[in-house]
N, C-alpha and C positions, 0 to 999 in steps of 0.2 A: 544658662549660658546662651547668648544670642547667636542667631544664624550668622550675623556679620562676624562675630568673634571666631566662630568655628571655621568659617570660609577663609578668613584671613590667616588662620593657622595653616590651613592647607595651602594657601597661596605662598606663604612664606617658605614652606618646605619645597614646593615645586620651584620657586625662584632659586632656592639654594642649589637644587639639582642642576638647574640650567646654568647657574653661575659656575659651579665646579667644573662643568664641561666646556665652558666657553673658549678655553684656550688649548683644548686637546685636539690633536691632529686626527683626521679621519683614519690614518694608518693606525694610530694608537687605539682609536675607538674599536677597530676591527681586530685587534690583537688580544688573545686571551692570556692574561698575566699568569705567571707561575703561581700555583696554589688556588686557582679559581676554575670554576666550571664553564664560565661563559665570559663574554666581553661587554665593554660598555655599550656597544651597539645593541646587544640583546637587552641589557638593563633598561635603556631608555625606551626601546620598543615594547618591553614587558610593562613598564610603568604605564605607558600610553594605552596598551591593550586591556590591562586589568582595570584602569580607571574608566575606560569606556563601558566595560561590562558592569562594574559596580554602580556607576552613577547613571549613565544614559540607559543602559538596557534595563537594569533592575527598577529604575524610577518610571519606566514607561515611555521615555522620550525617544527610544530607538538608537541603535548604534550609529556613530559618526564616522567610523573607519571601515574600510573594506573587510569582508569576512576572512580573507587569506592572511590578514595580520596575525591571527591566532595560530596559524600553521607555523609561524616562525617564533612568536613571543608568548604564547600561553604557558601557564605553569606546567613545568615538565618537559618543555621543549629545550633543545640545545643547538647552538650554532653548528656543532660538530655533525648534526643530523639534518641540517637544512637541505631541502630539495627545492630548487627553483631560486628565483631572484627575490630577495626580501625588498621592501620599500627602502628607498635611499635615506641615509642617516640625516641629511639636511631636511628632508621632508618630515621625518619623525620629529626633529627638534621644532620645526614650524607647527606641527600638529600639537605638540606638547604645550606650546605657548597659547595657541588657539583654544585648546581644551581648557586651559587655566582660565582664560578669559570668559569662555562660555559658562563654565561652572559658577564662577564668582558672580557673573552678571544675572544668570537665570535661576540660581537656586537660593538666593537670599530671600528669606520668608517662606521657603518651601520645606524646611527640614522636618517639620511636624507632619507633613503630608505622607499618607500611606505609600508604600512601595507598590509597584504595579505587579511584580513577580513575587508572589507570596511564597513560592516554593523555592526561593533562592537559598543556596547552601549555607548562608550566613544566618538564616532565620530572622532576618531584619524585618521589622514591620513598618518602619518609617524611614524616610530618606536620610534624616539625620544619623541614624545608626549606620547607614552605608558610608556616610562621609567620615564618621569616627573611625571605621575600618580602613578607609582610604587614607586617612592621616597616618595611621600605624603602618600601613603597607608602604606609603611613600617615604616615611621616616626610616624604615628598615632599608630600603633601597638607596636613600641618601647615604646612609652609613656604608653600605656596600660599594657604592659608586666613589665615595671619597677614599675609601681604602684602596680600591683599584687604581685610581688616579695616582695615589702616592707610590704604589708598587710599580706602576708604569713609569714614573718619573725616574725610578732607580734601576730600571732594566736596560 
């Protein structure tokens, strides 16, 4: 499987996430729909934050987002427990687009390169393994985001 193919798969999923959200108001983005533990705002911040760790940090390129993003969007966080002001939704959406471009532009031809952080919790040894996990993670959140948007449309 070529790097280009794998990165295009990631790009397609990320574009689907952005497309599902394009007509959702900021108010709906900040509302936790019935039956869910978080809102769309958290979902997109989480996708951004986890992708930053999986790809940029574990590959050795270094984080592209401020450290405090993980206070709001890391696994196990909840908007119900936020302390302080999270980054604005519009900024997160811009960063999701920039992150997509940077990954696709800079990692084609790099997926067989070793990871920089060998002690990563995934036990990934090459960057391509990180991208495969990234695709699974983004696919899961695409499904969750799509379901949340449908629920919000009916609330």
